[in-house]
C-alpha positions in Angstrom: 56.0 230.6 -137.7 58.1 232.2 -135.0 60.8 234.7 -135.9 63.7 232.8 -134.3 64.5 229.2 -133.6 67.0 230.0 -130.8 67.7 233.2 -128.9 71.1 233.2 -127.2 70.9 234.8 -123.8 73.6 237.2 -122.4 73.6 240.2 -120.1 73.4 243.9 -121.1 77.1 244.5 -120.5 77.8 242.3 -123.6 75.4 244.0 -126.0 77.0 246.7 -128.1 79.6 247.6 -125.5 81.1 251.0 -125.8 84.5 249.7 -124.6 85.9 246.3 -125.3 88.4 244.9 -122.8 89.9 241.3 -122.9 87.0 239.9 -120.9 84.3 241.4 -123.2 86.2 240.4 -126.3 86.3 236.8 -125.0 82.5 236.8 -124.3 81.8 238.1 -127.8 84.1 235.5 -129.3 82.5 232.6 -127.4 78.9 233.8 -128.1 79.8 234.1 -131.8 81.1 230.5 -131.8 77.8 229.4 -130.5 75.7 231.5 -132.9 77.6 230.5 -136.0 77.5 226.8 -135.1 73.8 227.0 -134.6 73.3 228.9 -137.9 75.3 226.2 -139.7 72.6 223.8 -138.6 70.1 225.9 -140.4 68.6 227.6 -137.4 67.5 231.2 -137.2 69.4 232.7 -134.3 69.5 236.0 -132.4 71.3 237.1 -129.3 69.9 239.4 -126.6 70.3 240.4 -123.0 67.9 238.4 -120.9 66.4 241.5 -119.2 65.6 243.3 -122.5 62.1 244.8 -121.9 61.4 245.2 -125.6 62.0 241.7 -126.8 59.0 239.5 -127.5 59.7 236.1 -126.0 56.8 234.5 -127.8 58.7 235.1 -131.1 61.5 232.6 -130.3 61.0 228.8 -130.1 63.8 228.3 -127.6 66.1 230.4 -125.5 69.5 229.2 -124.5 71.6 230.6 -121.6 75.1 231.5 -122.6 76.6 234.5 -120.8 74.0 235.7 -118.4 76.7 236.5 -115.8 74.7 239.0 -113.8 71.8 236.8 -112.7 73.3 235.9 -109.3 73.6 239.6 -108.5 70.0 240.2 -109.4 68.6 236.9 -108.2 65.1 238.1 -107.2 64.6 239.9 -110.5 66.0 237.0 -112.5 63.8 234.5 -110.7 60.6 236.5 -111.7 61.9 236.9 -115.2 62.5 233.1 -115.4 59.0 232.3 -114.3 57.4 234.9 -116.6 59.5 234.0 -119.7 59.1 230.3 -119.1 55.4 230.7 -120.0 56.3 232.3 -123.4 59.1 230.1 -124.7 61.2 227.0 -123.9 64.6 227.0 -122.3 67.7 225.0 -123.2 68.6 223.5 -120.7 65.0 223.0 -119.6 63.6 225.2 -116.8 63.5 222.3 -114.3 67.2 221.9 -114.7 67.8 225.6 -114.3 65.8 225.8 -111.1 67.6 222.7 -109.7 71.1 224.0 -110.6 70.6 227.6 -109.6 71.1 226.8 -105.9 74.2 224.9 -104.7 72.0 222.7 -102.5 72.0 220.5 -105.6 75.4 219.2 -104.4 73.6 217.3 -101.7 71.4 215.7 -104.3 74.6 214.6 -106.1 76.0 213.3 -102.9 72.9 211.1 -102.2 73.3 209.7 -105.8 76.9 208.6 -105.0 78.9 211.5 -106.3 81.9 212.6 -104.2 81.8 216.3 -103.1 83.9 218.2 -100.6 82.6 218.1 -97.1 79.8 220.7 -97.1 77.5 222.3 -94.5 74.6 224.5 -95.7 73.5 227.3 -93.4 70.0 228.6 -94.0 69.1 232.3 -93.9 68.4 233.5 -90.4 70.7 231.0 -88.6 72.0 232.8 -85.5 75.2 230.7 -85.0 78.5 232.6 -85.4 81.2 231.5 -87.8 83.3 230.4 -84.8 80.5 228.1 -83.6 79.9 226.6 -87.0 83.6 225.9 -87.7 84.1 224.5 -84.2 81.2 222.2 -84.8 82.6 221.1 -88.2 86.1 220.6 -86.7 87.9 221.9 -89.8 91.2 223.8 -89.7 90.5 225.8 -92.9 87.3 226.2 -94.9 85.6 228.1 -97.7 82.5 230.3 -97.1 80.3 231.3 -100.0 76.6 231.9 -100.8 74.4 229.0 -102.0 73.5 231.1 -105.0 76.6 232.7 -106.5 79.0 232.9 -109.4 82.4 234.4 -110.2 83.5 233.8 -106.6 81.0 236.3 -105.2 81.5 236.6 -101.4 83.8 233.7 -101.4 86.2 233.7 -98.4 88.9 231.3 -97.1 88.5 231.0 -93.4 90.7 229.8 -90.6 90.5 230.2 -86.8 93.0 233.1 -87.2 90.7 235.3 -89.4 87.2 234.5 -88.2 86.7 237.7 -86.3 87.3 239.9 -89.4 84.7 237.9 -91.4 81.9 237.7 -88.7 80.4 241.1 -89.7 80.0 240.3 -93.4 78.8 236.8 -92.6 76.1 238.2 -90.3 75.0 240.5 -93.1 74.9 237.8 -95.7 73.1 235.1 -93.6 70.4 237.5 -92.7 69.4 237.7 -96.4 70.5 234.4 -98.0 71.6 230.9 -97.3 75.3 230.2 -97.2 77.6 227.2 -97.4 80.8 226.1 -95.6 83.1 223.6 -97.3 86.2 222.0 -95.9 89.2 223.6 -97.7 90.7 221.3 -100.3 94.5 221.7 -100.1 95.1 220.5 -103.6 93.3 223.4 -105.3 96.0 226.1 -104.9 98.6 223.5 -106.1 96.9 221.4 -108.7 94.0 223.7 -109.7 90.5 222.8 -110.8 89.6 220.6 -113.8 86.7 221.5 -116.0 85.1 218.9 -118.2 82.7 220.2 -120.9 79.9 217.8 -121.8 77.3 218.0 -124.6 74.3 215.7 -124.7 75.9 213.5 -122.0 79.2 213.1 -124.0 82.6 214.5 -123.1 83.9 217.2 -125.4 87.1 218.7 -124.0 88.8 219.6 -120.8 90.4 222.7 -119.3 92.7 223.2 -116.3 92.1 226.3 -114.2 94.9 227.4 -111.9 94.9 230.1 -109.2 97.6 232.7 -109.1 100.4 232.3 -106.6 99.1 232.9 -103.1 95.4 232.7 -104.0 92.9 229.9 -103.9 90.4 231.2 -106.4 90.9 229.9 -110.0 88.7 232.4 -111.7 90.4 234.8 -114.1 88.7 237.7 -112.2 91.3 237.0 -109.5 94.3 236.3 -111.6 93.6 232.6 -112.4 94.9 231.1 -115.6 93.4 228.7 -118.1 95.3 225.8 -119.7 94.4 223.1 -122.2 94.2 219.7 -120.6 94.2 216.1 -121.8 91.6 214.2 -119.7 92.3 210.6 -118.8 89.7 207.8 -119.4 89.0 207.7 -115.7 88.3 211.5 -115.6 86.1 211.3 -118.7 84.1 208.4 -117.2 83.7 210.4 -113.9 82.5 213.5 -115.6 80.0 211.7 -117.9 78.8 209.7 -114.9 78.0 212.8 -113.0 76.0 214.2 -115.9 74.2 210.9 -116.4 72.8 211.2 -112.9 70.9 214.3 -114.0 67.2 214.0 -115.0 66.8 215.0 -117.8 70.3 214.7 -119.2 71.4 218.3 -119.8 72.0 219.5 -123.4 75.2 221.2 -122.3 77.1 221.3 -119.0 80.4 221.7 -117.3 81.6 219.4 -114.5 84.2 221.2 -112.3 86.4 218.6 -110.5 89.1 218.8 -107.9 91.2 216.3 -106.0 89.8 216.3 -102.5 91.8 215.9 -99.3 91.7 212.1 -99.8 93.2 212.5 -103.3 89.9 211.4 -104.9 88.0 213.1 -107.7 85.3 215.2 -106.3 82.8 217.6 -107.9 83.2 221.2 -106.8 80.5 222.6 -109.2 78.1 221.3 -111.8 77.4 224.2 -114.1 74.2 223.7 -116.2 72.9 227.3 -116.5 75.5 229.6 -118.1 78.8 227.9 -118.0 81.8 229.2 -119.9 82.5 226.5 -122.4 85.9 227.5 -123.9 85.0 227.0 -127.5 88.1 229.1 -128.3 90.2 226.3 -126.9 88.6 223.7 -129.1 86.6 225.4 -131.9 85.1 222.1 -133.3 83.3 221.7 -130.0 80.9 224.4 -131.0 79.5 222.0 -133.6 79.1 219.3 -131.0 77.2 221.9 -128.9 75.0 222.8 -131.9 74.3 219.1 -132.6 73.2 218.6 -129.0 70.9 221.6 -129.2 69.4 220.4 -132.5 68.7 217.0 -130.9 67.0 218.6 -128.0 64.9 220.8 -130.2 63.8 217.8 -132.3 63.0 215.8 -129.2 60.9 218.5 -127.6 59.1 219.4 -130.8 58.0 215.8 -130.9 56.7 215.7 -127.3 
């Protein structure tokens, strides 16, 4: 008998913090929603930072990613940990889903499956073309540059022909170490924001609207973005559930981030299946839907 049924994974900043600001308070609240919902299902639950060297991973049946929001800054270390720990316990979502979703090349897979995404070009590490050459080839007036593995808008820049020179140096440094992506800028985002659809076990739970602050294009609250409740339409729910249905296996939890593209069509900007913020605080009953999806997954995989 293992000590825990589920271990909730976070990062070390969110374990016994000496100082609690609004961001940390929100993380603790959201993680607690998850923990209490799982415990109401009768599970033995603990919460630990993923890189804790003293934790025995063989003592938990499953580990579930929740707020591991430093993994993209420590990608090599995280990748090794993922491989090592995957031999000692099972992950929710499963490891094949994590490995697929960790790199934004997955957007091309979605595109081949019929999902609309913004026009995107991936640039592999070591490419010697300049930003000017790449954007001239693409023929875009404005675009977004960001790493293929990233989060929280890490090294995300809005580019135009007027500011390419000032970004060439940082781009050259980045492309020497990691793959990057260019996306045609979607002009609705600063105006209409980005929609987030939370999905558990393939079924829609609730929606959030994220809006950038005046004069910015990034909707993350790190950059002054704001979060609003949102009533999703039947069309939007069908779109979000349809995207998740194309994943194999169907993720236990996920977040489909959607924008209106330059043709005013719904398009996926991100599919978050590793450690998405789920906004339980905006719809507390959704934590029980999350826990039910986790229980179903545990029962299914225990019977395999």
